[in-house]
N, C-alpha and C positions, 0 to 999 in steps of 0.2 A: 504494500500500500504506500501511496505517496504521502509524505508529511505535509500538512497544511497548517502553517504557523498562524497563530493569532496572538496579538499583544494582550497583556493582562487586562487593559482597559476595554478592549473589544470583548474578551471573554466575560467580563463583569457586565457589560451592557447586554450581551446576548442572554446571560443568565437571568436578567430582569424580565426577559420575555420567555423564560422557561425553556431555553434552547437545549439545555442539558436533558430535558424530558421529551423532546420532540425530534422528528427526523429533520435533519438539516440538508437542504438542497441548494447547491450553487448552480442555478439554472442559466444556461446559455440561451438567451431569449431570441430564438430564431424561428419560433412558430411551431416547433416540434415538441410533442409531449403535452400532457394534461395541465402543466403549470405554465406553459408558454402560450398564452391565448392568442396573441396577435403577431408577435415577432417584432424585432426592432426595426427602425427605419434605416439604420446604418447598414452598409454592405456586409460588415462582419459581425453583426449582432451585438449583444451586450450581455452583462451578467446581472442577476438579482439573487439575493440570498433569501431563501424561503424557509420558514420555520413551520413545518407541517405536522399537525397534531395526529393525523390519521396515518395509516400505512401508505407507503408510496405506491401509487397506482400506475399501471402500465409497465412496459419493459424498456422504456426510453432511458431510464436512469440506473446507475450502478453505484454501490458504495465503494468508491475508488480512492478517496482521500481520508486520512486519519488526522483528526484535529484534537485540541485539548477538550473539546466538548463531545467527542465521539466521531463516528463515521460521518462523512459528508458525501452525499449522492451527487453525481454529475453525469452528463451525457458522455458516453465513451469517446465519441468523436471530437469532444472538446479538450481531450487530454493534452494537446499541443500547448495549452496554456499552463499546464501543471508539470508534466514529465520533464525532469531535469531543469526545471525553471524556478524552484524554490518559492512556491506560491505562499502569500501571507496577507493577513488583514491587520491593519493598524489604524489608529485614529490620527487624523491630521490636526494641525493647530486650531482649526475651527470646529473640531469635534465630529467631523464626518468620517465614516468608515471608508478606507481606501483599500482596494485590492491591487496588489502589485506582484510582480515576479522578477526574476533575475534580469529580464529584458527591459523592465521599467514599469510604469504605471499602466494598469489595465482598466480600472474604473476609479475615477477621482471621488465619486460619491456613490458607493454601492448601496442600492436600494435594499432595505430589509423589509420583508413582507411577513407579518405574523399571521399564521392560519389563513392562507390564501383562499381556502374554500369559503370562509366567512367574510373576509374583508374585500375580496375581489371577485367572488363567485366562481373561482377556478377550482375545479375538482380534480 
């Protein structure tokens, strides 16, 4: 499994949303899968961090990352952002969660969606 680092302040923030008791999905928002309703406008998609209270539905996601809060589910074909790339989450000086890897910044303000079935109607 690939290590997905999270700074202590990110772990604390996610624990306030009970992330340690939910399935964590780092969704590549490309329109594929039950949690990617529309897909991003950018050519290469984008990422959202989903905290899913229920079982992960469908076979689009696999638990391929290991984080301080447990396994993180991702789409296998998005592994290029993770494999040999040292993926990590950290807070910036404005308190926004940033997703970066060895190549640089991937998401400057990673959207965190708590219970997408309830908040966004995505099942």
